[in-house]
N, C-alpha and C positions, 0 to 999 in steps of 0.2 A: 386605621389601616386594615385592609382586608386580606393581608398576608404577612407572613414573617419570613425574613430572608437572611441568609448568612453568605456573603459573597467575598471573593478575593480576586484582586486584579494583578496582572503581571505586565511588566514592560515588554514590548516587542523587540526582540533582538534582531539586528541587521544580518543579512545574508543567511537567513534561516528559512528552509522550505516550508516548515509548518510551525506555527506558534499558537500556544494557548494564551489567550489574552484575559480570560476571566473564567472562574468556575464558581458555582454556588449551589446552595440548597434553598429551595423555596417551599414553604408550607402555606398553602392557600386556604383561605376561609371559604365558607359557603358561597358559591356563585361568583367568586372573584374573576374578573376579566382583565386581561392585559391591555385591552383597547386595541384598535387597529394601528399597527406599527410597521415600520420598515427598518430593518437592521442592516448595517454595513458589512457584517461578518456572518459566517456560518455559526449556528448554535444547535447543539445536540441536547435534547431533553430526554431524560430517562425516568419514567414514572415508577416510583417505588411503593407508593400507597395511593388508594383512592382512584378516582377517574375524572374525566372531563372531555372537552371537545376542542379539537384543533381545526381551525377553519382557514383555508388558503385556496386560491384559484377557483373560487366558487364552490368548493367541496367542503363538507363537514366530516370529520373523522372522530368517532367515539372511541376513546382510548382508556386503558386501565393499566394496572400494575403489570410489569413485564413487557410493556409496549413503550414506544417513544416516538418523537417527531423531530425532524430536521428542519430548522429554519434556514432558508436560502437567502443570501444577500439580495437586497433591493426588491424583494417580492412582499407586498402587503399581506399581513396575516394577523390572526387574533386567536387567543386560546382562553378558554373559560372553564373554571373548575365546576364540578358537579355540585348541585345544591345539597344533596344528602351525603355524598361521600367525596368531598373535595380532595383533589390530588396533592400529593407531595412529590416533588421531583428534584433530581440532581441534574445540573446542566453544565455544559462547557461551551464557551464561545471560542472560536479559533479562526485563523486566517493564514495567508501565505500562499506562495505559488503551488504548493502541493495539496492544498486544502480540497480543491475540486477533485483531484485524483483520488484522495482518500474517500470522499463521499461517493464517487463513481464506483470504486472497488467494493464498497459496501452495498451496491445495488440501488443507490438512491440518486435522484436527479430532481429537476424542477417539477416533474409530474409524480414521481414516487417519493413521498416525503415522510411516510410513517414506516415503522419497523417493529419487529419483535426482538427482544433480547433475553438471554437466559437469566433466570433468577436463582441459579444455584449459589452455594456459599462463596465460591471463588469469585464469580463475576460480581456478585453483590459487594464482596470485600473490596474489589478493585474500584467500584464506584465510590464507596465511602472513603477509601484511601485517596482517590482522585480529588475528592472534595476537601478532606482534612489536610492534604499536602499543601493547600493554599496558604496555610499558616506559616509555612517555612519559606520565608522570602529569600533566604540565602541561596536556594537552589535555582532561583530565577525562573521557576515554572517548569523545569525539566522533569521533576518527579511527577507533577500533575500531568504533563504531556505523556510520560511513560505509562501511567495507569490508564489514561484516555485511549492510548493506542492499543493497550491490552484488551480493553472493552470493545473497541472497534474491530479488533482482530476476530472476535466472535461473530460480528455481523458479516465481516468479509468471508469468513469460513462458511457461514450458512449460505451466503450468496453464491459462492463458488460451487457448492454442492448442488445448487439448482441448475447449473449450466451443463445439463447432460447432452444437449443437442448443439454443442458448439460447432462453429463452421471450421472448414479447413484453414481458412485465413487466421482464425483465432489460434488454432494449434500451431500454425506456422510462426506467428508472432511470439508465442510462448517459447517455442524451440529456439528461435533466433536470439531472443533475449537471454535465455539460459546459456546458450553457447557463448554469447558475447561476454557474459559475466563470469563464466567458469572454464573457458577453454584452457587456461594456464594450469588447471588442477588435474590434468590427466583424465578428463571425462571421456566416456565412450558413447557410441550411438545408443547403446542400451540405456545409459544414464539419461540421455536426452528424452528417449521414449517414455521412460518411467516418470520423469518429471512432468512431461506434458500429459501423460495418462492415456497414451495410445500404444498400439503395438508397432514394432519396428518396420513391418511391411507397409503399414499406412503412412508412417513417418517418411519412409523412402519415397512413396508415391507422391506425397504433397510437396516434397523438396524438388523432385523432378519436374512437377507441374509448375511450381512457382519460380525456381531458380535454374532448372535445367541441369543440376548436378545432385549427387547423393549427399546425405547428411555427413558422411565421413569425409567427402571431398571438401565440403564447406568448412568443417572443423579444421581440416588440414590447411586450407587457404588462410583462415584466420590466424593460425599458429605460424605459418610461414611469413605472413605480413608482419607479425610481431617480432619474429626472429630477425628479419631484415632491418627493422627499426632499431633493434638492440645492437646490431653490428657496429654502430657508431660509438658505442661505449667501450673504450679501450680497456677499462678495468675488468671487463667480463670475459671469461674464456668461452670458447665455442660450446663446451659442455654446459656451462652455466647459462648461456643463451638458450640452448636447447631445452633445459629444464624450466627456465623462466617462461618459455613459450608453450609449455605443455607437452613437449616431447621427452618422455622419460627413458627412451632408449636412444643412445647417441648414434648407433649404426643405422637405425630406422630414420632418424632425423637426417643423417647424411644422404641416404638413398633418396628420400623424398625431396630434399633440397636440390640435389643434383638433377633429379628428373625435371624439376620446375625451372631452374636457373642455368642448367648446363654446366655446372661446376660445383666442386665441394664447398661447404661453408667457409673453410679457411681461405681458400683461393678467392672466393667472392669478396671476403673481407679485405684481402690484400688489394683487390681491384679498386676498392673504394678509396684507397690511399693514393 
């Protein structure tokens, strides 16, 4: 055998967006080749020693320690260890509805299949923990998945830093997603601008361009829609509905609500009965 391997498999859990199905450590001998193969799942390989060649889509990539390659499902590929310094790598195979999203956020796709990763003590520790956690079957692979996501977060962070010329549409989508997920926590327009990474003036301009309303109006609309939906819950007071919708000032909530619906929140609630 031209390689040594230590691998662990996990059962795929139902209704899970992302599942690690296998992790392993492979120590290749001189010139070891995987042979041309097609895999049904994604597989991320992190080179921790030596070097080799990853070949896919008619291209050859010479890779070494601190680099890696992503195997994409159903695309033929081959990887060959160097003759003089054969590589050793830790790998994780994964699948699920969120797998492609994770790969995309890391800046990878069918054409961009190789990456650099940090070799600092923390990241290296996560990789080894990712592999060794496979021995713990009682966790059903969640600990392996956790360490894998930590490693991938480094790739995602590096990819995000490269997006310095993002489009207005990109910023708009970030802002809308942030508002949708955080409107109930009392966020301000300044919080949205800080999260997206642009100033408030530019944020205002792209909202007017795309939605025809200001960011503050959009936040208010989302909160009001939530408040109206909560009106049906008899066990909640008007004040509790306001707080649950992101209005931390009851008088402000009452004014905004009256302006939109032509009556106070309490009266509106009575009208529903």
